[in-house]
DRENLUMVEX-857062 format. One record per residue (C-alpha): residue number from 1; x, y, z. Coordinates in pm, 1 decimal. Layout:
(NUM; (X; Y; Z));
...
//
This chain:
(1; (3.4; 6.5; 7.6));
(2; (102.7; 357.0; -44.1));
(3; (114.5; 437.1; 311.9));
(4; (412.6; 206.7; 372.0));
(5; (642.2; 471.3; 216.7));
(6; (590.1; 691.2; 525.6));
(7; (773.2; 430.0; 738.0));
(8; (1099.6; 421.7; 521.4));
(9; (1394.6; 596.3; 662.1));
(10; (1673.0; 782.1; 453.9));
(11; (1854.5; 557.7; 223.2));
(12; (2227.5; 460.0; 279.6));
(13; (2474.0; 320.9; 50.4));
(14; (2754.2; 55.6; 133.6));
(15; (3109.1; 174.8; 65.5));
(16; (3418.1; -21.6; 116.6));
(17; (3698.2; 173.4; 324.1));
(18; (4011.1; -2.9; 441.5));
(19; (3840.3; -346.5; 399.4));
(20; (3561.8; -248.0; 634.7));
(21; (3216.1; -174.6; 484.1));
(22; (3044.8; 119.3; 646.8));
(23; (2732.8; 304.1; 591.6));
(24; (2755.0; 638.9; 431.9));
(25; (2481.9; 897.8; 420.7));
(26; (2354.5; 959.7; 78.6));
(27; (2400.2; 1340.3; 122.9));
(28; (2761.7; 1299.8; 220.9));
(29; (2816.5; 1077.2; -102.7));
(30; (2639.2; 1347.6; -305.3));
(31; (2824.1; 1659.2; -201.7));
(32; (3169.3; 1583.8; -340.6));
(33; (3013.9; 1529.8; -694.4));
(34; (2730.0; 1779.7; -694.4));
(35; (2845.6; 2052.2; -434.9));
(36; (2623.5; 2172.9; -167.1));
(37; (2284.3; 2028.1; -170.6));
(38; (1984.7; 2059.9; 65.9));
(39; (1930.1; 1843.1; 364.7));
(40; (1664.9; 1582.4; 294.2));
(41; (1316.0; 1711.5; 372.2));
(42; (1241.2; 1401.1; 574.6));
(43; (1547.4; 1460.9; 785.6));
(44; (1328.6; 1626.1; 1032.1));
(45; (970.9; 1540.1; 1147.8));
(46; (756.7; 1840.9; 1260.3));
(47; (515.2; 1788.8; 1534.1));
(48; (186.1; 1946.0; 1480.3));
(49; (-69.1; 2041.7; 1735.4));
(50; (-371.3; 1817.4; 1762.5));
(51; (-635.7; 1699.0; 2004.6));
(52; (-524.9; 1554.9; 2334.9));
(53; (-423.9; 1185.0; 2303.1));
(54; (-349.2; 1231.0; 1919.6));
(55; (-4.2; 1254.8; 1767.2));
(56; (12.2; 1464.3; 1449.3));
(57; (343.6; 1476.6; 1266.0));
(58; (445.8; 1628.5; 925.7));
(59; (714.6; 1450.3; 714.8));
(60; (811.7; 1444.8; 357.3));
(61; (919.0; 1147.4; 149.6));
(62; (1095.7; 1076.3; -178.6));
(63; (891.3; 1073.4; -485.3));
(64; (1065.7; 793.0; -692.1));
(65; (1229.4; 844.6; -1015.6));
(66; (1294.3; 1207.6; -1114.0));
(67; (1376.5; 1307.6; -1480.0));
(68; (1621.3; 1616.4; -1478.2));
(69; (1636.5; 1782.9; -1828.5));
(70; (1840.0; 2096.4; -1782.2));
(71; (1808.1; 2269.9; -2022.0));
(72; (2197.3; 2296.1; -1986.2));
(73; (2458.3; 2089.9; -1806.7));
(74; (2478.5; 2317.1; -1506.4));
(75; (2108.1; 2334.9; -1443.7));
(76; (2052.0; 1953.5; -1505.5));
(77; (2325.2; 1863.3; -1247.2));
(78; (2174.5; 2105.1; -989.3));
(79; (1838.1; 1945.7; -1039.1));
(80; (2008.7; 1603.6; -1016.5));
(81; (2191.9; 1680.3; -701.2));
(82; (1877.2; 1812.7; -532.6));
(83; (1667.8; 1529.3; -635.0));
(84; (1932.0; 1267.5; -501.6));
(85; (1962.6; 1461.3; -170.5));
(86; (1584.0; 1402.9; -130.6));
(87; (1616.6; 1028.8; -169.3));
(88; (1505.3; 1002.7; -530.3));
(89; (1650.9; 795.3; -811.8));
(90; (1746.0; 1027.0; -1105.9));
(91; (1765.6; 1019.2; -1482.1));
(92; (1951.4; 1304.2; -1629.2));
(93; (1946.5; 1407.8; -2002.9));
(94; (2146.4; 1711.4; -2107.8));
(95; (2439.5; 1790.9; -2317.9));
(96; (2779.0; 1726.7; -2128.5));
(97; (2657.2; 1541.2; -1819.8));
(98; (2791.9; 1195.2; -1893.6));
(99; (3118.2; 1218.2; -1686.3));
(100; (2949.3; 1357.3; -1390.1));
(101; (2678.7; 1092.0; -1414.3));
(102; (2932.7; 809.5; -1444.7));
(103; (3131.1; 945.6; -1155.2));
(104; (2813.9; 949.1; -940.8));
(105; (2699.2; 603.7; -1048.7));
(106; (3045.5; 473.6; -948.9));
(107; (3002.6; 629.3; -603.4));
(108; (2692.8; 420.0; -567.3));
(109; (2433.2; 675.6; -627.3));
(110; (2104.2; 584.7; -812.2));
(111; (2160.6; 786.9; -1121.4));
(112; (2175.9; 731.9; -1481.3));
(113; (2183.8; 964.0; -1776.8));
(114; (2251.6; 1033.0; -2140.0));
(115; (2407.8; 1311.4; -2348.9));
(116; (2175.2; 1521.3; -2556.9));
(117; (1827.8; 1691.9; -2546.6));
(118; (1488.9; 1536.7; -2517.3));
(119; (1221.2; 1671.8; -2735.4));
(120; (917.7; 1780.1; -2532.5));
(121; (699.0; 1590.9; -2784.5));
(122; (858.8; 1277.9; -2684.7));
(123; (719.2; 1303.1; -2315.0));
(124; (377.5; 1333.3; -2458.2));
(125; (369.2; 968.3; -2560.9));
(126; (534.0; 816.3; -2232.5));
(127; (324.0; 558.9; -2044.1));
(128; (385.9; 475.9; -1675.6));
//
């Protein structure tokens, strides 16, 4: 069910360091590649006022796969860094992004991409 996503915590990735695997926060893995990215929105749960005996909390969660189109390399990579920092998987399509996308994928980040531009009409026929 869709409510299950609320119970998921921030993702971590496995990285080998001196023969010992350790958990690395995804944002820590993103910053060396994409620069300063925002903290995940779900990093903090905000308590909301409510009736006595009830707990109301506001939290945010990743949306899934995010398509980052740019229109140029800098904009597309900024979009990708922000989407990754929020726990999303990312597909980047823009000119000149492949080296950065490959570097991020090697670091274990959920990203893929392609060089070039996507015609807006191509999105009109996408199913899913």
